[in-house]
Residue, then its C-alpha position, 0 to 999 in steps of 0.5 A: m068880734r069873733r067874726q067868721g071863725l077868726i077868733r078862738g077857733a070858731a069857724q063861720v058855717v053855712v048849713v044847706g039842705v039839712d033837716a031839724r034832726g041833722m041840725g041838732l047832730i051838727r050842733e052837738c058835734l061842733g059846739t063852740e068850734a063853729v058859728l052856726p046858723t039857727q036854721s038850714t038854708p034851702y038849696h036854691d038860696a045857698l049861693e046867695v047866702a054863701q056870697s053874703a055871709r062869706p063863711n069858711v065852710v058850707i055843710t050840704g045835706f046829701d039826703e034831702d036832694f042828692e042831685e041838687a047837692v051835687r050841682l051846688g058843689p062846683l057852683l059854690q066853688s066857682q062863685v065863692p073862692g076859698l070856700q070849703l065844702v063838706a057833704i053830710s049824710e046819715k048813711t054811707d054810700p060809695e056812689r054818693i061819696r064819689a059823686a061828692m068828691r067829683a063835685g068838689y066836696r072835701e069830705y063826706v061825713v056820716l053823722p053821728e059816726d064821723s063827728a071827729l072827721l067833721r070837727q077836723a074839717v071845720r078846724e082846718s077850714h079856719s082862715s089864717g089871713a086875719s088876726v084878732e087885732d084887725q077887728g074891734q071888740l064886740i060886747a053884747v049887752v043882754g037883758s033877762k027881761g024888759g026894763v032891767g037897764t040894758t040901754l042905760i048900761a050900754t050907752n053910759l058904758a060907751a061914754e066911759l070908753s069913748p074918750v080913749q077908744r073909737v066906740c059905736v053903740v048898735d041898737l039891735d032891738f028891732s021892735m022897741g029900740d030906744v038908744a037914740a031916745f036915751l041920748d036925745l039923738q035924731p038919726k038921719s039914717s038907721f040900721q034898716d037903711l044899711l040892711a037895704s044896701l048890704s051889697r054896697l055896705d062898707q066902712r064909708m057907708l057905715t060912717g055916713s049912717v051913724t049919729v054922733h053924741p057929744s060924748k063922742v059915742h057913735v050910734l047906729a040907731q033903729p028907725t022911727e018905724l017899727i020893723a018886724d023881727e022876722m024881716v031881719s036874718g042873722d046873716q044880715v045882722l052879721q054882715v053889718l056887725t062885721v063892718v062895724a067891728d072893722t071900723y071901731q075899736i069897741v062895738i057895744a050891741d044893745c040886744g034888749c031882752r028879746i030872743e030872736e035870730a039877730t040877738l042869737t047871732t050877735t051873742a054867738v060872735a061876741d067877745l063878751v056878753l054882759l047879762v043884765v039882771n035885777p035883784d028880783v025873782p022873775s029877772v033871775k029866773n029869766a036869766w037862768r032860762r037865757l043861760n040854759l039856752m046859750e048852753r044848749q047852743g054851745f055858747d062858752k059861758s066863760l064869756v058871760r059877765l053877770i051884771v046886777n043892776k038896780w042893786r041896793k042894800g037890804g033887798e030880799l035877794t043877796l048876791a050869793d042867792i043870785e050866784s047860787s041860782l045861776g051858777v055864774p059869778v056876779a061880775a059887777t053890781v050897779a047901784y040903784d039911783d032912780e032920781t039921777c037915772l030918770a033925769a039923764i034919760n029924760s034929758g038925753r044926757i050921760l049920767r056923769e053930766i047929771d051928777k059926777k058923784s052918782p053911784t050908778a055912774r061910778d059903778i058903770g065906770a068901774m065896769v070898763s075894766l071888764i072890757t079893757e083889762g079882761a077882768t072877770r069881776v069889778e073889784s070894789g074900792p076901799s071907800e065903796k064898802k058895798p054889801f057882800s064885797w067879800l065875794f069880789k076879793 
């Protein structure tokens, strides 16, 4: 998991007291060098957010409330050890610069003129105390629209990995998450229970909250009751995912198709994003919109693996059509096997338990190489002879 700026040079940043224009300037300046929140934190919530999110850097706006920004400096330094503070403004003011330095701010940055200075300050804040090997991989499975098959792929991919890896599937669809239903599980605890106990959350609490499927896949499920999306912040989701990634070797997050703070945060820190589309025009169009959104937010598109689910020969859209429309190569296709998929879903079983020779199960199994070998595409075997297989050579 690319958490807290420890992977690929992306620092974890909290932004305080900055308006929408300022947030835009910060995003434009930092791009993929930082994991940025979707919105600025008010001054009065800054300490609580910094203590829970444990960022590398807090960027504080000095234009909205200068006195409050100065007051926050020593407070944050005393309560969150090791934190780097950066003041941000749209104008140079010697008096304010001196006040910021006295309050413990490392830099006073005027945007857009000082963009290079802000990037340098954020880079230097990067902690060297942890390594990639300390955390599990976070794989975000994202759908272009409802019904494309994110849950089927997430659960069965996890089952393919579980014989040799510690794997957890996290259900991040707070409205209609059904990972537990797909696997016929009856969770006694859920993601919502962890959100209510974030101050005490550790690996021991997490392992007591997951439900284990006979395939050895661990599941952090959604509760039976629906949760309003706005009740869950990106910071809360990040805290939970951090503990999950510290506990498991591979974390597969079923993000569904909704665009909300929880899923935006997850894709921002994911090691890999599996973007699932169906070979139809609405699905491809929504995938294009999703990719554009990710690009505007500074996401590295090289981390995206395009998965064409429900693929079958003779459809109106070819793989070449899809690649041309999205500007992203197809990493894998998953064959359309409606009968086996429906039987697995209705019985809460893994595809291979229903039919070991199922083409859907075979194709999802082949996707393991995208995670364990760092492959950018699934190579077709000589006996499979998929349509357009030359695209994967």
